[in-house]
C-alpha positions as CSV (number, residue, x, y, z in Angstrom):
1,M,127.5,105.6,180.9
2,D,125.4,103.2,178.7
3,H,126.8,101.3,175.8
4,V,125.3,103.6,173.1
5,Q,127.0,106.7,174.6
6,L,130.3,104.9,175.1
7,L,130.4,103.4,171.6
8,S,129.4,106.8,170.1
9,E,132.3,108.5,171.8
10,L,134.7,105.8,170.7
11,V,133.6,106.0,167.1
12,A,133.8,109.8,167.1
13,I,137.6,109.5,167.6
14,N,139.7,109.1,164.5
15,S,142.0,106.2,165.1
16,I,143.0,105.2,161.5
17,N,146.1,103.1,161.4
18,P,149.0,105.2,159.9
19,D,150.7,102.2,158.5
20,L,147.6,101.8,156.3
21,V,147.0,105.5,155.6
22,P,150.1,107.6,155.7
23,G,149.6,110.7,157.9
24,A,146.6,109.2,159.8
25,P,146.6,109.9,163.5
26,G,146.8,106.4,164.9
27,E,145.8,105.4,168.4
28,S,147.1,108.2,170.6
29,E,143.8,110.1,171.1
30,I,141.7,107.0,171.6
31,A,144.3,105.6,174.0
32,R,144.0,108.7,176.1
33,Y,140.2,108.4,176.1
34,V,140.3,104.7,177.0
35,A,142.9,105.2,179.7
36,G,140.8,108.0,181.2
37,W,137.7,105.9,181.1
38,M,139.5,103.0,182.8
39,K,140.9,105.3,185.5
40,R,137.4,106.6,186.3
41,A,136.2,103.0,186.5
42,R,139.0,102.4,189.1
43,M,141.0,100.0,187.0
44,E,144.8,99.8,187.3
45,V,145.9,101.3,184.0
46,T,149.2,100.8,182.1
47,L,150.2,102.3,178.7
48,V,152.3,100.1,176.5
49,E,153.9,102.2,173.7
50,T,155.4,99.8,171.2
51,A,156.4,102.6,168.7
52,P,156.3,106.4,169.1
53,G,152.6,107.5,169.1
54,R,151.3,103.9,168.9
55,P,150.1,103.1,172.5
56,S,148.0,100.2,173.7
57,V,146.1,100.5,177.0
58,V,145.8,97.7,179.6
59,G,143.2,98.1,182.4
60,V,143.1,95.5,185.2
61,V,140.2,94.9,187.6
62,R,142.2,93.4,190.4
63,G,140.7,90.4,192.2
64,S,141.2,89.6,195.8
65,G,143.7,86.8,195.0
66,G,143.7,83.1,194.3
67,G,141.4,83.1,191.3
68,K,142.0,82.7,187.6
69,S,142.6,85.7,185.4
70,L,140.7,86.5,182.2
71,M,141.9,88.7,179.4
72,L,139.4,90.6,177.2
73,N,141.2,91.8,174.0
74,A,140.0,94.4,171.5
75,H,141.8,96.7,169.0
76,M,141.5,100.4,168.8
77,D,142.8,101.1,165.3
78,T,140.7,101.2,162.2
79,V,141.2,101.2,158.4
80,G,140.8,104.3,156.3
81,V,137.6,106.1,155.4
82,A,137.9,106.7,151.6
83,G,134.4,107.1,150.1
84,M,132.6,107.3,153.5
85,E,130.3,110.2,154.5
86,N,130.9,111.6,158.0
87,P,132.8,108.5,159.2
88,H,133.5,109.9,162.6
89,S,130.0,111.3,163.3
90,P,128.2,108.3,164.8
91,R,124.6,107.9,163.8
92,V,122.0,105.7,165.5
93,E,119.2,104.3,163.5
94,G,117.1,101.7,165.3
95,N,119.4,99.1,166.8
96,R,122.4,100.1,164.6
97,L,125.2,102.6,165.2
98,Y,126.9,103.7,162.1
99,G,130.5,105.0,161.7
100,R,134.1,103.9,161.0
101,G,135.2,101.2,163.5
102,A,131.7,100.7,164.9
103,Y,131.8,97.0,163.8
104,D,135.5,96.5,163.5
105,M,135.8,96.7,166.4
106,K,134.8,99.5,168.7
107,G,131.5,97.8,169.5
108,S,133.6,95.0,171.0
109,L,135.9,97.4,172.8
110,C,132.8,99.0,174.3
111,A,131.6,95.6,175.5
112,C,134.9,94.8,177.1
113,L,135.1,98.0,179.0
114,L,131.6,97.8,180.4
115,A,131.9,94.1,181.2
116,A,135.0,94.8,183.2
117,D,133.3,97.7,184.9
118,R,130.6,95.3,186.1
119,A,133.2,92.7,187.2
120,R,134.7,95.3,189.6
121,D,131.5,95.0,191.7
122,M,131.5,91.1,191.7
123,K,134.3,90.8,194.3
124,L,136.1,88.2,192.2
125,R,139.3,86.4,193.3
126,G,140.8,86.6,189.9
127,D,141.8,89.5,187.7
128,V,139.9,90.8,184.7
129,I,142.3,92.3,182.2
130,V,141.2,94.5,179.3
131,T,143.8,95.0,176.6
132,A,142.9,97.8,174.2
133,V,145.6,97.4,171.5
134,C,147.0,99.3,168.6
135,D,147.9,98.1,165.1
136,E,145.8,95.0,164.7
137,E,144.8,96.1,161.2
138,F,148.5,96.0,160.0
139,A,151.1,94.0,162.0
140,S,149.6,93.5,165.5
141,I,152.5,95.1,167.3
142,G,150.1,96.1,170.1
143,T,149.0,92.7,171.2
144,A,152.5,91.3,170.7
145,S,154.0,93.9,173.0
146,V,151.2,93.6,175.6
147,L,151.8,89.9,175.9
148,E,155.4,90.5,176.8
149,R,154.1,92.1,180.0
150,F,150.7,90.6,180.8
151,K,149.6,87.0,181.0
152,A,146.2,85.4,181.8
153,D,144.7,82.0,182.4
154,A,142.3,82.5,179.4
155,A,141.5,85.1,176.8
156,I,138.5,86.2,174.8
157,V,139.5,88.1,171.6
158,T,136.3,90.0,170.9
159,E,136.3,90.3,167.2
160,P,132.8,90.5,165.9
161,T,131.2,87.0,165.6
162,A,127.5,88.0,165.9
163,L,127.5,86.3,169.3
164,D,128.6,82.9,167.9
165,I,131.9,81.3,168.9
166,C,135.0,81.1,166.7
167,V,137.5,78.4,167.6
168,A,139.8,78.5,164.6
169,H,141.1,80.8,161.9
170,K,143.7,80.8,159.1
171,G,147.2,82.2,159.3
172,F,149.2,83.9,156.5
173,I,152.7,84.2,155.1
174,W,153.9,86.9,152.9
175,F,156.6,86.1,150.3
176,E,158.5,88.2,147.9
177,V,160.1,86.8,144.8
178,E,162.7,89.0,143.1
179,S,163.6,88.6,139.5
180,R,166.9,90.2,138.2
181,G,167.4,90.5,134.5
182,V,169.7,92.6,132.3
183,A,168.7,96.1,131.2
184,A,169.2,96.8,127.5
185,H,167.7,98.9,124.7
186,G,164.5,97.4,123.5
187,S,166.0,96.9,120.0
188,K,168.8,94.6,121.4
189,P,167.2,91.3,122.5
190,E,170.5,89.6,122.3
191,I,171.7,91.6,125.3
192,G,168.6,92.2,127.4
193,V,167.0,89.7,129.9
194,D,163.4,90.5,130.7
195,A,163.0,90.3,134.5
196,I,159.2,90.7,134.2
197,A,158.6,88.0,131.6
198,N,160.7,85.6,133.6
199,I,158.3,85.9,136.4
200,G,155.7,84.2,134.2
201,P,156.6,80.6,135.0
202,V,156.5,81.4,138.7
203,L,152.9,82.8,138.3
204,A,152.0,79.6,136.5
205,G,153.5,77.6,139.3
206,L,151.5,79.6,141.9
207,Q,148.3,78.8,140.1
208,A,149.1,75.1,140.0
209,L,150.0,75.1,143.7
210,D,146.8,76.9,144.6
211,R,144.6,74.4,142.7
212,R,146.4,71.5,144.5
213,L,146.0,73.1,147.9
214,R,142.3,73.7,147.5
215,S,141.7,70.2,146.2
216,E,143.0,68.7,149.4
217,P,141.1,70.2,152.4
218,R,143.1,69.6,155.6
219,H,141.0,71.1,158.3
220,A,137.4,70.3,159.3
221,L,136.4,73.9,160.0
222,L,138.7,75.9,157.6
223,G,139.1,73.6,154.6
224,S,142.3,74.2,152.8
225,G,145.2,76.7,152.5
226,S,145.6,78.9,149.4
227,I,148.1,81.0,147.6
228,H,147.8,84.0,145.3
229,A,149.9,86.7,143.6
230,S,149.1,90.0,145.3
231,L,151.4,92.7,143.8
232,I,153.9,92.9,140.9
233,N,156.3,95.8,140.2
234,G,159.1,96.2,137.7
235,G,160.4,97.9,134.6
236,Q,161.8,101.3,133.9
237,E,160.3,102.5,130.5
238,L,158.7,101.1,127.4
239,S,161.9,101.0,125.3
240,T,164.1,99.1,127.9
241,Y,164.4,95.5,128.9
242,P,163.4,95.5,132.6
243,A,166.3,94.6,134.9
244,H,164.2,94.1,138.0
245,C,160.8,92.7,138.9
246,S,159.3,91.9,142.3
247,L,156.3,89.7,143.0
248,S,154.5,89.8,146.4
249,I,152.6,86.7,147.3
250,E,150.2,85.8,150.1
251,R,150.0,82.2,151.4
252,R,147.0,81.5,153.7
253,T,147.5,78.6,156.0
254,V,145.4,76.3,158.1
255,P,146.4,74.6,161.4
256,G,149.0,72.0,160.7
257,E,150.7,74.0,157.9
258,T,154.0,75.5,158.8
259,L,156.2,78.3,157.5
260,Q,158.8,75.7,156.6
261,E,156.3,73.7,154.5
262,A,155.2,76.8,152.7
263,E,158.8,77.9,152.0
264,D,159.6,74.4,150.6
265,Q,156.6,74.7,148.3
266,M,157.8,78.1,147.0
267,R,161.3,76.9,146.5
268,A,160.1,73.9,144.6
269,I,158.3,76.3,142.2
270,L,161.5,78.4,141.7
271,E,163.6,75.3,141.2
272,A,161.2,73.9,138.6
273,T,161.4,77.1,136.6
274,A,165.1,77.5,136.9
275,E,166.1,75.8,133.6
276,Q,163.6,77.8,131.5
277,N,164.5,81.1,133.3
278,E,167.2,83.5,132.2
279,A,166.7,85.8,135.1
280,K,168.0,85.2,138.6
281,L,165.2,84.5,141.1
282,S,165.4,84.9,144.8
283,L,162.8,84.2,147.6
284,R,162.2,85.6,151.0
285,A,159.4,85.5,153.6
286,T,158.6,89.0,154.8
287,L,155.9,88.4,157.4
288,S,154.4,85.2,158.9
289,R,151.4,84.8,161.2
290,E,150.4,81.4,162.6
291,P,146.9,80.0,162.2
292,F,144.8,79.6,165.4
293,E,142.8,76.7,166.9
294,V,141.5,76.1,170.4
295,K,140.2,72.7,171.6
296,Q,136.5,72.8,172.2
297,N,136.9,71.1,175.6
298,E,138.9,74.0,176.9
299,P,137.1,75.4,180.0
300,I,136.9,78.9,178.6
301,V,135.1,77.6,175.5
302,G,132.6,75.6,177.6
303,L,131.9,78.5,179.9
304,L,131.3,80.9,177.0
305,R,129.2,78.4,175.2
306,S,126.9,77.9,178.2
307,R,126.6,81.6,178.9
308,V,125.7,82.4,175.3
309,A,123.1,79.6,175.2
310,A,121.6,80.8,178.5
311,H,121.3,84.4,177.3
312,R,120.1,83.7,173.8
313,G,118.0,80.6,174.5
314,A,119.8,78.7,171.8
315,E,123.1,77.1,171.3
316,P,125.7,79.3,169.5
317,R,127.3,78.3,166.3
318,I,130.8,76.9,166.7
319,Y,132.8,77.7,163.6
320,G,136.2,78.5,162.0
321,D,136.8,81.9,160.3
322,T,139.1,82.9,157.5
323,P,140.7,86.2,158.5
324,W,143.7,86.3,160.8
325,M,143.1,87.7,164.3
326,D,145.2,88.5,167.4
327,S,143.9,85.3,168.9
328,A,146.8,83.5,167.2
329,L,149.2,85.6,169.3
330,T,147.4,85.1,172.6
331,S,147.2,81.4,171.9
332,A,150.9,81.2,170.9
333,A,151.7,82.8,174.3
334,G,150.2,79.8,176.0
335,I,146.8,81.4,176.8
336,P,143.7,79.3,176.0
337,T,141.8,81.7,173.7
338,V,138.4,81.9,172.1
339,V,136.9,84.5,169.7
340,F,133.6,86.0,170.5
341,G,131.9,89.4,170.1
342,P,128.9,91.4,168.9
343,G,127.9,91.6,165.3
344,G,127.0,94.2,162.7
345,G,128.4,94.7,159.2
346,G,130.6,96.7,156.8
347,A,134.1,95.8,158.0
348,H,136.5,97.9,155.8
349,A,133.5,99.0,153.7
350,V,132.0,102.5,153.1
351,V,129.0,101.8,155.3
352,E,129.9,100.2,158.7
353,W,127.6,99.6,161.6
354,S,127.4,97.8,164.9
355,N,124.4,95.9,166.3
356,L,123.6,97.7,169.5
357,D,121.4,94.9,170.8
358,E,124.3,92.5,170.4
359,V,126.8,94.9,172.0
360,E,124.5,95.0,175.1
361,A,124.2,91.2,175.0
362,A,128.0,90.8,174.8
363,I,128.4,93.0,177.9
364,H,126.1,90.6,179.8
365,I,127.7,87.5,178.5
366,L,131.3,88.6,179.0
367,S,130.6,89.8,182.6
368,A,128.9,86.5,183.3
369,V,131.8,84.5,181.9
370,A,134.2,86.6,184.1
371,A,132.0,85.8,187.1
372,D,132.3,82.1,186.4
373,F,136.0,82.0,185.4
374,C,137.5,84.4,187.9
375,A,135.4,83.5,190.9
């Protein structure tokens, strides 16, 4: 099976993440397809079901023993399809294949599968491990669960990089500030405490913190962290003082910034507004994901860099990216990790496409890196 056919069959499967779109089918169907493909390719196949109906698939091309193992990671889930025309009917035009998930990131999944298939015939000593995971687009429960059962000496997370090499990315922390006021009739200001209005000083504090963070870049590739208000909810009706308001906040972090540091910054904002605030304010962190960085002298980075340069005839760009990726999880598990994959465009957009030439190139490069690393 060539890469165009395989990618077409992957895109044709609806694998929208149900945590993003309630009622969406999730990864069960595509996991069955991937598992069947792996079995036909004579890989050792394991299903890792983190939650009901949310499987990841791990396929291992087993080496003869004594060599290093390489993990190739790609996610199977996609975002929703609102506004798209025929999102699961793949269409090829020139070197582009269109459809939901083609770029983010079934082109990469296709490359991982075909590269591992090639590695089977190389008689390597080390294992090549393909992890096709669920839920990357929401909470990454797939990669987190897979890493409890599978380890490797190095990993390539194949998010689309247009065949360049990503060695760092930002992390994030989600906070929620809760404001509790006193409900009262709108005509009785002497009784009511406005939980919504009392969020105002917190919002001003967030803006001030964001300006300070962005004026002090701390990372050579990623610049600075940032913070913004994302969601606000509160109130009951027009004629009532709101007794409750919740504010959801996202803090983006760069390597070197910690959860504790970010929490201290948030608590300083709440403490600074306490005297002018009639409402009771509370803070909690709801989800935290670490930033990622790999040293450029790691062997897997050097091998990938040399193989990309040999294939393209030019040195790849070494860069840091802004979105969070599962590479932070593999790195935190003690696996030296780099991010590399084929390009395209339209992630989360109404027109999405994968560059078929780069998918084919990624197959060659990944299989060559496996040959070097797992020999």
